[in-house]
Backbone of each chain as nested JSON, in Angstrom:
{
  "chains": [
    {"id": "A", "residues": [
      {"number": 1, "name": "MET", "atoms": {"N": [0.801, -1.252, -0.013], "CA": [-0.038, -0.113, -0.187], "C": [0.937, 1.129, 0.149]}},
      {"number": 2, "name": "GLN", "atoms": {"N": [0.494, 2.317, -0.64], "CA": [1.409, 3.653, -0.813], "C": [0.296, 4.896, -0.435]}},
      {"number": 3, "name": "LEU", "atoms": {"N": [1.164, 5.724, 0.062], "CA": [0.47, 6.921, 0.438], "C": [0.71, 8.028, -1.046]}},
      {"number": 4, "name": "ALA", "atoms": {"N": [-0.616, 8.29, -1.433], "CA": [-0.799, 8.999, -2.688], "C": [-1.565, 10.218, -2.377]}},
      {"number": 5, "name": "ARG", "atoms": {"N": [-1.305, 11.492, -3.3], "CA": [-2.192, 12.426, -3.203], "C": [-3.105, 12.46, -4.507]}},
      {"number": 6, "name": "VAL", "atoms": {"N": [-4.21, 12.548, -4.493], "CA": [-5.267, 12.817, -5.666], "C": [-4.843, 13.994, -6.269]}},
      {"number": 7, "name": "VAL", "atoms": {"N": [-4.569, 14.0, -7.567], "CA": [-4.273, 15.186, -8.178], "C": [-5.009, 15.44, -9.537]}},
      {"number": 8, "name": "GLY", "atoms": {"N": [-5.856, 14.384, -9.89], "CA": [-6.952, 15.055, -10.887], "C": [-7.675, 13.704, -11.139]}},
      {"number": 9, "name": "THR", "atoms": {"N": [-8.474, 13.973, -11.924], "CA": [-9.402, 12.725, -12.684], "C": [-9.369, 12.729, -13.92]}},
      {"number": 10, "name": "ALA", "atoms": {"N": [-10.047, 11.678, -14.185], "CA": [-9.783, 11.153, -16.143], "C": [-11.208, 10.575, -16.375]}},
      {"number": 11, "name": "THR", "atoms": {"N": [-11.452, 11.035, -17.596], "CA": [-12.959, 10.386, -18.015], "C": [-12.549, 9.561, -19.103]}},
      {"number": 12, "name": "SER", "atoms": {"N": [-13.146, 8.461, -19.677], "CA": [-12.747, 7.63, -20.884], "C": [-14.256, 6.931, -21.369]}},
      {"number": 13, "name": "THR", "atoms": {"N": [-14.535, 7.167, -22.608], "CA": [-15.369, 6.222, -23.091], "C": [-15.07, 5.028, -23.751]}},
      {"number": 14, "name": "ILE", "atoms": {"N": [-14.057, 4.988, -24.5], "CA": [-13.314, 3.627, -24.84], "C": [-12.483, 3.666, -24.061]}},
      {"number": 15, "name": "LYS", "atoms": {"N": [-12.853, 1.969, -23.336], "CA": [-11.843, 1.301, -22.427], "C": [-12.347, -0.138, -22.46]}},
      {"number": 16, "name": "HIS", "atoms": {"N": [-11.428, -0.804, -21.68], "CA": [-11.844, -2.013, -21.079], "C": [-13.045, -2.309, -20.357]}},
      {"number": 17, "name": "PRO", "atoms": {"N": [-13.908, -2.99, -21.07], "CA": [-15.481, -3.098, -20.282], "C": [-15.41, -3.097, -18.946]}},
      {"number": 18, "name": "SER", "atoms": {"N": [-14.307, -4.172, -18.555], "CA": [-14.44, -4.184, -16.921], "C": [-14.561, -2.812, -16.289]}},
      {"number": 19, "name": "MET", "atoms": {"N": [-13.998, -1.671, -16.696], "CA": [-13.961, -0.472, -16.093], "C": [-15.277, 0.354, -16.13]}},
      {"number": 20, "name": "ASN", "atoms": {"N": [-16.362, -0.007, -16.899], "CA": [-17.383, 0.513, -16.609], "C": [-18.091, 1.114, -15.559]}},
      {"number": 21, "name": "GLY", "atoms": {"N": [-18.369, 2.107, -15.532], "CA": [-19.014, 2.547, -13.933], "C": [-18.07, 2.721, -13.0]}},
      {"number": 22, "name": "TRP", "atoms": {"N": [-16.567, 2.812, -12.913], "CA": [-15.911, 2.946, -12.341], "C": [-15.233, 4.22, -12.371]}},
      {"number": 23, "name": "LYS", "atoms": {"N": [-14.995, 5.105, -11.034], "CA": [-14.417, 6.58, -11.406], "C": [-12.849, 6.383, -11.43]}},
      {"number": 24, "name": "LEU", "atoms": {"N": [-12.461, 6.937, -12.141], "CA": [-10.744, 7.297, -12.304], "C": [-10.294, 8.164, -11.68]}},
      {"number": 25, "name": "LEU", "atoms": {"N": [-9.203, 8.067, -10.834], "CA": [-8.303, 9.122, -10.157], "C": [-6.996, 8.81, -10.464]}},
      {"number": 26, "name": "ILE", "atoms": {"N": [-6.657, 10.373, -10.954], "CA": [-5.106, 10.482, -11.24], "C": [-4.572, 10.719, -9.92]}},
      {"number": 27, "name": "VAL", "atoms": {"N": [-3.234, 9.621, -9.046], "CA": [-2.874, 9.933, -8.293], "C": [-1.173, 9.882, -8.272]}},
      {"number": 28, "name": "GLN", "atoms": {"N": [-0.77, 10.629, -7.213], "CA": [0.723, 10.882, -7.379], "C": [1.419, 10.105, -6.197]}},
      {"number": 29, "name": "MET", "atoms": {"N": [1.81, 9.266, -6.014], "CA": [2.45, 8.645, -4.983], "C": [3.484, 9.323, -4.414]}},
      {"number": 30, "name": "LEU", "atoms": {"N": [3.803, 9.548, -3.092], "CA": [4.871, 10.341, -2.659], "C": [5.783, 9.67, -1.642]}},
      {"number": 31, "name": "GLN", "atoms": {"N": [6.742, 10.466, -1.381], "CA": [7.979, 9.811, -0.948], "C": [7.648, 10.299, 0.864]}},
      {"number": 32, "name": "ALA", "atoms": {"N": [8.667, 9.413, 1.621], "CA": [8.515, 9.282, 3.036], "C": [8.198, 10.629, 3.49]}},
      {"number": 33, "name": "ASP", "atoms": {"N": [8.541, 11.702, 2.837], "CA": [8.47, 12.968, 3.492], "C": [6.96, 13.549, 3.379]}},
      {"number": 34, "name": "GLY", "atoms": {"N": [6.089, 12.713, 2.628], "CA": [4.7, 12.867, 2.172], "C": [4.396, 14.019, 1.467]}},
      {"number": 35, "name": "ARG", "atoms": {"N": [5.411, 14.525, 0.695], "CA": [5.086, 15.77, 0.009], "C": [5.888, 15.582, -1.396]}},
      {"number": 36, "name": "SER", "atoms": {"N": [7.016, 14.93, -1.547], "CA": [7.958, 14.857, -2.706], "C": [7.161, 13.941, -3.588]}},
      {"number": 37, "name": "PRO", "atoms": {"N": [6.924, 14.246, -4.729], "CA": [6.471, 13.032, -5.696], "C": [7.32, 11.964, -5.96]}},
      {"number": 38, "name": "ASP", "atoms": {"N": [6.768, 10.593, -6.144], "CA": [7.664, 9.612, -6.301], "C": [6.992, 8.737, -7.414]}},
      {"number": 39, "name": "GLY", "atoms": {"N": [7.856, 9.12, -8.451], "CA": [7.214, 8.071, -9.784], "C": [6.367, 9.29, -10.622]}},
      {"number": 40, "name": "ASP", "atoms": {"N": [5.619, 8.437, -11.636], "CA": [4.707, 9.023, -12.493], "C": [3.369, 8.93, -11.814]}},
      {"number": 41, "name": "PRO", "atoms": {"N": [2.433, 9.473, -12.155], "CA": [1.202, 9.381, -11.557], "C": [0.689, 8.292, -12.149]}},
      {"number": 42, "name": "VAL", "atoms": {"N": [-0.625, 7.704, -11.41], "CA": [-0.804, 6.531, -12.189], "C": [-2.424, 6.833, -11.976]}},
      {"number": 43, "name": "VAL", "atoms": {"N": [-3.075, 6.027, -12.814], "CA": [-4.545, 5.917, -12.769], "C": [-5.17, 4.795, -11.733]}},
      {"number": 44, "name": "SER", "atoms": {"N": [-5.909, 5.254, -10.588], "CA": [-6.504, 4.153, -9.755], "C": [-8.076, 4.304, -9.934]}},
      {"number": 45, "name": "ILE", "atoms": {"N": [-8.63, 3.259, -9.481], "CA": [-10.145, 3.403, -9.474], "C": [-10.335, 3.642, -8.1]}},
      {"number": 46, "name": "ASP", "atoms": {"N": [-11.639, 4.333, -7.732], "CA": [-12.048, 4.409, -6.541], "C": [-13.657, 4.396, -6.432]}},
      {"number": 47, "name": "SER", "atoms": {"N": [-13.757, 3.985, -5.178], "CA": [-15.42, 3.493, -4.678], "C": [-15.822, 4.504, -3.517]}},
      {"number": 48, "name": "LEU", "atoms": {"N": [-14.679, 5.089, -2.704], "CA": [-14.631, 5.595, -1.758], "C": [-14.974, 7.619, -1.985]}},
      {"number": 49, "name": "GLY", "atoms": {"N": [-14.963, 7.598, -3.328], "CA": [-15.329, 9.149, -3.278], "C": [-14.183, 10.038, -2.927]}},
      {"number": 50, "name": "ALA", "atoms": {"N": [-13.04, 9.525, -3.166], "CA": [-11.907, 10.473, -2.92], "C": [-11.781, 11.654, -3.813]}},
      {"number": 51, "name": "ALA", "atoms": {"N": [-11.547, 12.925, -3.178], "CA": [-11.711, 14.189, -3.722], "C": [-10.108, 14.721, -4.03]}},
      {"number": 52, "name": "VAL", "atoms": {"N": [-10.039, 15.665, -5.204], "CA": [-8.688, 16.223, -5.629], "C": [-8.318, 16.795, -4.325]}},
      {"number": 53, "name": "GLY", "atoms": {"N": [-6.96, 16.688, -4.141], "CA": [-6.283, 17.482, -3.066], "C": [-6.024, 16.584, -1.946]}},
      {"number": 54, "name": "GLN", "atoms": {"N": [-6.951, 15.454, -1.682], "CA": [-6.862, 14.674, -0.349], "C": [-5.752, 13.686, -0.912]}},
      {"number": 55, "name": "ASP", "atoms": {"N": [-5.177, 13.17, 0.502], "CA": [-4.327, 12.124, 0.422], "C": [-5.19, 10.482, 0.852]}},
      {"number": 56, "name": "VAL", "atoms": {"N": [-4.591, 9.561, -0.294], "CA": [-5.53, 8.388, -0.173], "C": [-4.364, 7.125, 0.004]}},
      {"number": 57, "name": "ILE", "atoms": {"N": [-4.874, 6.165, 0.519], "CA": [-3.91, 4.851, 0.323], "C": [-4.37, 4.13, -0.766]}},
      {"number": 58, "name": "ILE", "atoms": {"N": [-3.366, 3.721, -1.79], "CA": [-3.558, 3.076, -2.6], "C": [-2.823, 1.714, -2.637]}},
      {"number": 59, "name": "THR", "atoms": {"N": [-3.616, 0.712, -3.439], "CA": [-2.822, -0.718, -3.127], "C": [-2.742, -1.138, -4.463]}},
      {"number": 60, "name": "SER", "atoms": {"N": [-1.358, -1.444, -4.877], "CA": [-1.301, -2.202, -6.056], "C": [-1.675, -3.711, -6.213]}},
      {"number": 61, "name": "ASP", "atoms": {"N": [-2.342, -4.244, -5.26], "CA": [-2.681, -5.664, -5.377], "C": [-3.676, -6.142, -6.435]}},
      {"number": 62, "name": "GLY", "atoms": {"N": [-3.305, -6.372, -7.635], "CA": [-4.133, -6.578, -8.548], "C": [-4.89, -7.621, -8.375]}},
      {"number": 63, "name": "LYS", "atoms": {"N": [-4.617, -8.638, -7.566], "CA": [-5.774, -9.427, -7.189], "C": [-6.947, -9.16, -6.837]}},
      {"number": 64, "name": "GLY", "atoms": {"N": [-6.285, -8.098, -5.615], "CA": [-7.41, -7.535, -4.508], "C": [-8.236, -6.462, -5.98]}},
      {"number": 65, "name": "THR", "atoms": {"N": [-7.544, -5.955, -6.684], "CA": [-8.706, -4.981, -7.485], "C": [-9.347, -5.562, -8.358]}},
      {"number": 66, "name": "ARG", "atoms": {"N": [-8.888, -7.162, -8.869], "CA": [-9.663, -7.896, -9.679], "C": [-11.066, -8.627, -8.654]}},
      {"number": 67, "name": "GLU", "atoms": {"N": [-10.91, -8.78, -7.267], "CA": [-11.816, -8.936, -6.472], "C": [-12.662, -7.972, -6.516]}},
      {"number": 68, "name": "LEU", "atoms": {"N": [-12.13, -6.815, -6.051], "CA": [-13.22, -5.29, -5.829], "C": [-14.045, -5.134, -7.184]}},
      {"number": 69, "name": "MET", "atoms": {"N": [-13.458, -5.201, -8.434], "CA": [-14.196, -5.014, -9.691], "C": [-15.004, -6.304, -9.951]}},
      {"number": 70, "name": "ASN", "atoms": {"N": [-14.922, -7.486, -9.578], "CA": [-15.449, -8.626, -9.338], "C": [-15.333, -9.08, -10.977]}},
      {"number": 71, "name": "SER", "atoms": {"N": [-14.095, -9.117, -11.845], "CA": [-13.425, -9.356, -13.012], "C": [-12.223, -9.904, -12.916]}},
      {"number": 72, "name": "ASN", "atoms": {"N": [-12.109, -10.975, -13.645], "CA": [-10.907, -11.659, -13.277], "C": [-9.809, -11.232, -14.707]}},
      {"number": 73, "name": "ILE", "atoms": {"N": [-10.631, -10.442, -15.637], "CA": [-9.866, -10.114, -16.961], "C": [-9.777, -8.433, -16.951]}},
      {"number": 74, "name": "THR", "atoms": {"N": [-9.735, -7.779, -15.583], "CA": [-9.666, -6.314, -15.716], "C": [-7.85, -6.258, -16.048]}},
      {"number": 75, "name": "PRO", "atoms": {"N": [-7.622, -5.204, -16.698], "CA": [-6.233, -4.943, -16.655], "C": [-5.901, -3.761, -15.506]}},
      {"number": 76, "name": "VAL", "atoms": {"N": [-7.086, -3.266, -14.681], "CA": [-6.634, -2.518, -13.702], "C": [-5.882, -2.886, -12.457]}},
      {"number": 77, "name": "ARG", "atoms": {"N": [-4.85, -2.406, -12.114], "CA": [-4.1, -2.814, -10.683], "C": [-4.319, -1.916, -9.533]}},
      {"number": 78, "name": "TRP", "atoms": {"N": [-4.406, -0.545, -9.661], "CA": [-4.27, 0.518, -8.453], "C": [-5.693, 0.681, -8.008]}},
      {"number": 79, "name": "SER", "atoms": {"N": [-6.027, 0.427, -6.806], "CA": [-7.37, 1.085, -6.44], "C": [-7.429, 1.552, -4.808]}},
      {"number": 80, "name": "VAL", "atoms": {"N": [-8.121, 2.436, -4.371], "CA": [-7.991, 3.361, -3.462], "C": [-8.363, 2.409, -2.151]}},
      {"number": 81, "name": "LEU", "atoms": {"N": [-8.025, 2.117, -1.034], "CA": [-8.32, 1.446, 0.104], "C": [-8.541, 2.381, 1.104]}},
      {"number": 82, "name": "GLY", "atoms": {"N": [-8.307, 3.556, 1.072], "CA": [-8.783, 4.387, 2.312], "C": [-8.264, 5.97, 1.845]}},
      {"number": 83, "name": "ILE", "atoms": {"N": [-8.89, 6.881, 2.591], "CA": [-8.571, 8.325, 2.493], "C": [-8.063, 8.611, 3.795]}},
      {"number": 84, "name": "ARG", "atoms": {"N": [-7.118, 9.477, 3.604], "CA": [-6.439, 10.106, 5.013], "C": [-7.466, 11.04, 5.399]}},
      {"number": 85, "name": "ASN", "atoms": {"N": [-7.112, 11.057, 7.074], "CA": [-7.924, 11.787, 7.687], "C": [-7.485, 13.411, 8.214]}},
      {"number": 86, "name": "ASP", "atoms": {"N": [-6.046, 13.255, 8.628], "CA": [-5.643, 14.428, 9.133], "C": [-5.006, 15.206, 8.0]}}
    ]},
    {"id": "B", "residues": [
      {"number": 1, "name": "MET", "atoms": {"N": [-2.161, 1.698, -13.586], "CA": [-2.206, 2.337, -15.32], "C": [-1.268, 3.614, -15.138]}},
      {"number": 2, "name": "ARG", "atoms": {"N": [-0.404, 3.696, -16.098], "CA": [0.304, 4.91, -16.124], "C": [-0.282, 5.768, -17.081]}},
      {"number": 3, "name": "ILE", "atoms": {"N": [-0.021, 7.084, -17.46], "CA": [-0.774, 7.992, -18.376], "C": [0.122, 8.294, -19.436]}},
      {"number": 4, "name": "GLY", "atoms": {"N": [-0.018, 7.606, -21.007], "CA": [0.813, 8.068, -21.603], "C": [0.031, 8.709, -23.045]}},
      {"number": 5, "name": "GLU", "atoms": {"N": [1.462, 9.247, -23.862], "CA": [0.851, 9.673, -25.215], "C": [1.418, 8.995, -26.101]}},
      {"number": 6, "name": "ILE", "atoms": {"N": [0.466, 8.879, -27.103], "CA": [0.574, 7.902, -28.59], "C": [1.421, 8.722, -29.279]}},
      {"number": 7, "name": "ILE", "atoms": {"N": [2.679, 8.417, -29.967], "CA": [3.855, 8.949, -30.461], "C": [4.113, 8.32, -31.871]}},
      {"number": 8, "name": "GLY", "atoms": {"N": [3.438, 6.815, -31.872], "CA": [3.65, 6.343, -33.242], "C": [3.213, 4.827, -33.341]}},
      {"number": 9, "name": "THR", "atoms": {"N": [3.401, 4.488, -34.198], "CA": [2.933, 2.867, -34.513], "C": [3.743, 2.06, -34.438]}},
      {"number": 10, "name": "VAL", "atoms": {"N": [3.666, 0.506, -34.305], "CA": [4.701, -0.231, -34.511], "C": [4.103, -1.315, -35.225]}},
      {"number": 11, "name": "THR", "atoms": {"N": [4.929, -2.023, -36.096], "CA": [4.393, -2.919, -36.622], "C": [5.214, -4.489, -36.757]}},
      {"number": 12, "name": "LEU", "atoms": {"N": [4.999, -5.618, -36.592], "CA": [5.804, -6.886, -36.192], "C": [5.894, -7.505, -37.471]}},
      {"number": 13, "name": "SER", "atoms": {"N": [7.11, -8.034, -38.091], "CA": [6.571, -9.072, -38.945], "C": [6.889, -10.635, -38.717]}},
      {"number": 14, "name": "ARG", "atoms": {"N": [7.816, -10.885, -37.715], "CA": [7.793, -11.851, -37.432], "C": [7.718, -11.938, -35.671]}},
      {"number": 15, "name": "CYS", "atoms": {"N": [6.745, -12.641, -35.142], "CA": [6.461, -12.071, -33.66], "C": [5.935, -13.708, -33.221]}},
      {"number": 16, "name": "HIS", "atoms": {"N": [5.893, -13.758, -31.669], "CA": [5.284, -14.655, -31.076], "C": [3.787, -14.858, -31.582]}},
      {"number": 17, "name": "PRO", "atoms": {"N": [3.406, -16.359, -32.039], "CA": [2.226, -16.394, -32.813], "C": [0.73, -15.825, -32.179]}},
      {"number": 18, "name": "SER", "atoms": {"N": [0.656, -15.513, -30.854], "CA": [-0.581, -15.123, -30.304], "C": [-0.321, -13.866, -30.417]}},
      {"number": 19, "name": "LEU", "atoms": {"N": [0.895, -13.044, -30.951], "CA": [0.521, -11.577, -31.135], "C": [0.271, -10.931, -32.467]}},
      {"number": 20, "name": "THR", "atoms": {"N": [0.166, -12.188, -33.345], "CA": [-0.193, -11.748, -34.583], "C": [-1.31, -11.066, -34.705]}},
      {"number": 21, "name": "GLY", "atoms": {"N": [-1.628, -9.995, -35.315], "CA": [-2.987, -9.76, -35.557], "C": [-3.173, -8.313, -34.452]}},
      {"number": 22, "name": "GLY", "atoms": {"N": [-2.377, -8.062, -33.701], "CA": [-2.527, -7.127, -32.894], "C": [-1.811, -5.718, -33.302]}},
      {"number": 23, "name": "SER", "atoms": {"N": [-2.344, -4.954, -32.591], "CA": [-1.936, -3.516, -33.36], "C": [-0.909, -2.916, -31.901]}},
      {"number": 24, "name": "TYR", "atoms": {"N": [0.188, -2.281, -32.526], "CA": [0.726, -2.023, -31.298], "C": [1.393, -0.589, -31.417]}},
      {"number": 25, "name": "ARG", "atoms": {"N": [1.493, 0.37, -30.46], "CA": [1.673, 1.876, -30.544], "C": [2.884, 2.069, -29.414]}},
      {"number": 26, "name": "LEU", "atoms": {"N": [3.569, 3.161, -30.032], "CA": [4.796, 3.836, -29.408], "C": [4.47, 4.853, -28.381]}},
      {"number": 27, "name": "VAL", "atoms": {"N": [4.253, 4.493, -27.085], "CA": [3.817, 5.329, -26.263], "C": [5.121, 5.755, -25.232]}},
      {"number": 28, "name": "VAL", "atoms": {"N": [4.749, 7.28, -25.114], "CA": [5.851, 7.923, -24.143], "C": [4.804, 8.193, -22.552]}},
      {"number": 29, "name": "PRO", "atoms": {"N": [5.365, 7.81, -21.59], "CA": [4.905, 7.955, -20.18], "C": [4.558, 9.115, -19.791]}},
      {"number": 30, "name": "LEU", "atoms": {"N": [3.643, 9.902, -19.22], "CA": [3.606, 11.02, -18.698], "C": [3.775, 11.528, -17.222]}},
      {"number": 31, "name": "SER", "atoms": {"N": [4.799, 12.42, -16.752], "CA": [5.153, 12.863, -15.623], "C": [4.135, 13.233, -15.223]}},
      {"number": 32, "name": "LEU", "atoms": {"N": [4.081, 13.954, -13.756], "CA": [3.237, 14.843, -13.321], "C": [3.398, 16.209, -14.001]}},
      {"number": 33, "name": "GLU", "atoms": {"N": [4.629, 16.402, -14.332], "CA": [5.374, 17.872, -15.061], "C": [4.89, 18.202, -16.284]}},
      {"number": 34, "name": "ASN", "atoms": {"N": [4.848, 16.759, -16.714], "CA": [4.071, 16.665, -18.554], "C": [2.628, 17.066, -18.256]}},
      {"number": 35, "name": "LEU", "atoms": {"N": [1.957, 16.448, -17.306], "CA": [0.3, 16.532, -17.266], "C": [0.13, 17.981, -17.16]}},
      {"number": 36, "name": "LYS", "atoms": {"N": [1.193, 18.788, -16.183], "CA": [0.419, 20.12, -15.772], "C": [0.864, 20.76, -16.806]}},
      {"number": 37, "name": "GLY", "atoms": {"N": [1.746, 20.558, -17.931], "CA": [2.216, 21.188, -18.974], "C": [3.469, 22.026, -18.287]}},
      {"number": 38, "name": "ARG", "atoms": {"N": [4.051, 21.724, -17.608], "CA": [5.356, 22.507, -16.969], "C": [6.498, 21.866, -17.596]}},
      {"number": 39, "name": "SER", "atoms": {"N": [6.406, 20.871, -18.42], "CA": [7.928, 20.183, -18.606], "C": [7.23, 19.546, -20.192]}},
      {"number": 40, "name": "THR", "atoms": {"N": [8.437, 19.494, -21.021], "CA": [8.363, 18.935, -22.397], "C": [9.488, 17.834, -22.42]}},
      {"number": 41, "name": "GLU", "atoms": {"N": [9.914, 17.461, -21.252], "CA": [10.841, 16.559, -21.323], "C": [10.214, 15.228, -21.276]}},
      {"number": 42, "name": "ARG", "atoms": {"N": [10.78, 14.391, -22.578], "CA": [10.432, 13.275, -22.845], "C": [10.993, 11.959, -22.14]}},
      {"number": 43, "name": "ALA", "atoms": {"N": [10.063, 11.058, -21.299], "CA": [10.551, 9.905, -21.003], "C": [11.129, 8.886, -21.972]}},
      {"number": 44, "name": "GLU", "atoms": {"N": [11.471, 7.888, -21.57], "CA": [11.706, 6.897, -22.843], "C": [10.294, 6.256, -22.923]}},
      {"number": 45, "name": "GLU", "atoms": {"N": [10.372, 5.719, -24.473], "CA": [8.994, 5.37, -24.879], "C": [9.165, 3.875, -24.756]}},
      {"number": 46, "name": "LEU", "atoms": {"N": [8.04, 3.228, -25.001], "CA": [7.641, 1.918, -24.867], "C": [6.504, 1.279, -25.846]}},
      {"number": 47, "name": "VAL", "atoms": {"N": [6.308, 0.103, -25.82], "CA": [5.559, -0.156, -26.803], "C": [4.14, -0.845, -26.118]}},
      {"number": 48, "name": "VAL", "atoms": {"N": [2.743, -0.445, -26.659], "CA": [1.741, -0.763, -25.924], "C": [0.664, -1.269, -26.837]}},
      {"number": 49, "name": "TYR", "atoms": {"N": [0.337, -2.603, -26.202], "CA": [-0.66, -3.471, -27.161], "C": [-2.073, -2.545, -27.173]}},
      {"number": 50, "name": "ASP", "atoms": {"N": [-2.325, -2.143, -28.585], "CA": [-3.889, -1.406, -28.614], "C": [-4.878, -2.229, -29.435]}},
      {"number": 51, "name": "ASP", "atoms": {"N": [-5.967, -2.298, -28.362], "CA": [-7.207, -2.76, -29.102], "C": [-8.073, -1.883, -29.549]}},
      {"number": 52, "name": "PHE", "atoms": {"N": [-8.01, -0.721, -29.099], "CA": [-8.972, 0.567, -29.127], "C": [-9.131, 1.004, -30.326]}},
      {"number": 53, "name": "GLY", "atoms": {"N": [-7.9, 1.193, -31.358], "CA": [-7.675, 1.882, -32.544], "C": [-7.07, 3.183, -32.023]}},
      {"number": 54, "name": "ALA", "atoms": {"N": [-6.396, 3.571, -31.012], "CA": [-6.23, 4.936, -30.655], "C": [-5.257, 5.497, -31.384]}},
      {"number": 55, "name": "GLY", "atoms": {"N": [-4.943, 6.88, -31.541], "CA": [-4.321, 7.244, -32.791], "C": [-3.417, 8.145, -32.312]}},
      {"number": 56, "name": "ILE", "atoms": {"N": [-2.313, 8.801, -32.974], "CA": [-1.277, 9.36, -32.531], "C": [-1.741, 10.68, -32.081]}},
      {"number": 57, "name": "GLY", "atoms": {"N": [-1.199, 11.248, -30.884], "CA": [-1.689, 11.99, -30.05], "C": [-2.606, 11.647, -28.617]}},
      {"number": 58, "name": "ASP", "atoms": {"N": [-3.513, 10.676, -29.018], "CA": [-4.182, 10.43, -27.757], "C": [-3.531, 9.837, -26.378]}},
      {"number": 59, "name": "LYS", "atoms": {"N": [-4.137, 10.425, -25.514], "CA": [-3.583, 10.211, -24.257], "C": [-4.258, 8.866, -23.574]}},
      {"number": 60, "name": "ILE", "atoms": {"N": [-3.793, 8.162, -23.047], "CA": [-4.017, 6.602, -22.866], "C": [-3.757, 6.576, -21.15]}},
      {"number": 61, "name": "ALA", "atoms": {"N": [-4.306, 4.925, -20.806], "CA": [-4.131, 4.772, -19.504], "C": [-3.4, 3.253, -19.791]}},
      {"number": 62, "name": "PHE", "atoms": {"N": [-2.215, 2.99, -19.743], "CA": [-1.778, 1.72, -19.922], "C": [-1.425, 1.026, -18.839]}},
      {"number": 63, "name": "SER", "atoms": {"N": [-1.718, -0.568, -18.869], "CA": [-1.376, -0.994, -17.624], "C": [0.012, -1.764, -18.082]}},
      {"number": 64, "name": "GLU", "atoms": {"N": [0.702, -2.312, -17.214], "CA": [2.147, -2.48, -17.268], "C": [2.084, -4.003, -16.15]}},
      {"number": 65, "name": "GLY", "atoms": {"N": [3.109, -4.962, -16.412], "CA": [3.132, -6.418, -15.86], "C": [2.052, -6.928, -16.078]}},
      {"number": 66, "name": "VAL", "atoms": {"N": [1.723, -7.753, -14.589], "CA": [0.951, -8.617, -14.922], "C": [-0.611, -8.491, -15.518]}},
      {"number": 67, "name": "GLU", "atoms": {"N": [-0.965, -7.453, -15.033], "CA": [-2.19, -6.693, -15.228], "C": [-2.292, -6.524, -17.115]}},
      {"number": 68, "name": "ALA", "atoms": {"N": [-1.105, -6.274, -17.661], "CA": [-1.186, -6.195, -19.383], "C": [-1.793, -7.483, -19.817]}},
      {"number": 69, "name": "ALA", "atoms": {"N": [-1.418, -8.588, -19.222], "CA": [-1.816, -9.98, -19.808], "C": [-3.351, -10.422, -19.519]}},
      {"number": 70, "name": "GLN", "atoms": {"N": [-3.605, -9.593, -18.202], "CA": [-4.961, -10.087, -17.537], "C": [-6.225, -10.437, -18.57]}},
      {"number": 71, "name": "PRO", "atoms": {"N": [-6.332, -9.554, -19.426], "CA": [-7.558, -9.182, -20.091], "C": [-7.627, -10.558, -20.989]}},
      {"number": 72, "name": "PHE", "atoms": {"N": [-6.379, -11.115, -21.219], "CA": [-6.783, -12.109, -22.233], "C": [-6.594, -13.67, -21.391]}},
      {"number": 73, "name": "ALA", "atoms": {"N": [-6.688, -13.548, -20.339], "CA": [-7.039, -14.862, -19.639], "C": [-7.962, -15.548, -19.972]}},
      {"number": 74, "name": "PRO", "atoms": {"N": [-7.829, -16.947, -20.161], "CA": [-6.718, -17.619, -19.826], "C": [-5.83, -18.253, -20.881]}},
      {"number": 75, "name": "ASN", "atoms": {"N": [-6.053, -17.46, -22.231], "CA": [-5.194, -17.383, -23.207], "C": [-4.257, -16.243, -23.214]}},
      {"number": 76, "name": "TYR", "atoms": {"N": [-3.351, -16.492, -22.577], "CA": [-2.558, -15.164, -22.005], "C": [-1.19, -14.96, -23.364]}},
      {"number": 77, "name": "LYS", "atoms": {"N": [-1.203, -13.446, -23.589], "CA": [-0.112, -13.089, -24.516], "C": [1.061, -12.71, -23.72]}},
      {"number": 78, "name": "PRO", "atoms": {"N": [2.26, -12.718, -24.184], "CA": [3.299, -12.328, -23.737], "C": [3.306, -10.9, -23.935]}},
      {"number": 79, "name": "LEU", "atoms": {"N": [2.497, -10.06, -23.275], "CA": [2.506, -8.185, -23.135], "C": [2.695, -8.171, -21.65]}},
      {"number": 80, "name": "ASP", "atoms": {"N": [4.035, -6.769, -21.775], "CA": [3.894, -6.346, -20.703], "C": [3.358, -4.741, -20.479]}},
      {"number": 81, "name": "ALA", "atoms": {"N": [2.569, -4.257, -21.648], "CA": [2.118, -3.056, -21.661], "C": [0.468, -3.047, -22.477]}},
      {"number": 82, "name": "TYR", "atoms": {"N": [-0.366, -2.682, -21.943], "CA": [-1.67, -3.053, -22.594], "C": [-2.385, -1.896, -22.434]}},
      {"number": 83, "name": "ASN", "atoms": {"N": [-3.084, -1.044, -23.695], "CA": [-3.813, -0.181, -23.383], "C": [-5.241, -0.366, -22.696]}},
      {"number": 84, "name": "ALA", "atoms": {"N": [-5.274, 0.305, -21.811], "CA": [-6.77, -0.195, -20.823], "C": [-7.692, 1.088, -21.244]}},
      {"number": 85, "name": "ALA", "atoms": {"N": [-7.206, 2.41, -21.587], "CA": [-8.525, 3.048, -21.912], "C": [-7.556, 4.362, -22.398]}},
      {"number": 86, "name": "ILE", "atoms": {"N": [-8.71, 4.621, -23.486], "CA": [-8.314, 5.812, -23.903], "C": [-9.116, 7.414, -23.23]}},
      {"number": 87, "name": "LEU", "atoms": {"N": [-8.24, 8.267, -22.595], "CA": [-8.621, 9.373, -21.896], "C": [-8.887, 10.509, -22.593]}},
      {"number": 88, "name": "ASP", "atoms": {"N": [-10.413, 10.594, -22.558], "CA": [-11.164, 11.754, -23.529], "C": [-10.646, 13.064, -22.571]}},
      {"number": 89, "name": "GLN", "atoms": {"N": [-10.807, 12.984, -21.52], "CA": [-10.589, 14.391, -20.43], "C": [-9.607, 13.974, -19.51]}},
      {"number": 90, "name": "ILE", "atoms": {"N": [-8.522, 14.733, -19.301], "CA": [-7.492, 14.877, -18.072], "C": [-7.627, 16.149, -17.431]}},
      {"number": 91, "name": "ASP", "atoms": {"N": [-8.089, 16.037, -15.886], "CA": [-8.062, 17.469, -15.385], "C": [-6.937, 17.064, -14.031]}},
      {"number": 92, "name": "ILE", "atoms": {"N": [-6.353, 18.212, -14.054], "CA": [-5.121, 18.056, -13.245], "C": [-5.121, 19.445, -12.513]}},
      {"number": 93, "name": "ARG", "atoms": {"N": [-4.946, 19.24, -11.316], "CA": [-4.915, 20.587, -10.347], "C": [-3.692, 20.596, -9.321]}}
    ]}
  ]
}
């Protein structure tokens, strides 16, 4: 699981069918200081309603994401597990 | 899935049998600075399998690693990058 900041949103009409109905967030993973960016931003699915500017915990557990999306053939890896409080 | 921009097309003459008939795009992954429009520096390009007929200039979300082959389960192809979605709109703040 990694700490990331929601930096934006994305919309798509032409996409893998397993992604229909899923909100796409653009998140930037953060380094240990909680501020510096760590790598490229990634597209994550979200069912918790995280807003731009919030910090979230995302997971790269592809199997977990496939279970969340109820699809064994989805190409999605990243999903939001939780939204940071403070 | 990372975000990338399509800069070209790749054609294969000899390839693994499961890859014949596929379309392949040359894609540059975009950093946060690229997405914000603050940098034109280009990262190293990669080849992405494309099912959706994406064109040059399109921004896509591409899966890498295991998830790139997952859409073809159980008839896996030896792919490590797959175009999961053509992004119509990207809003960065």
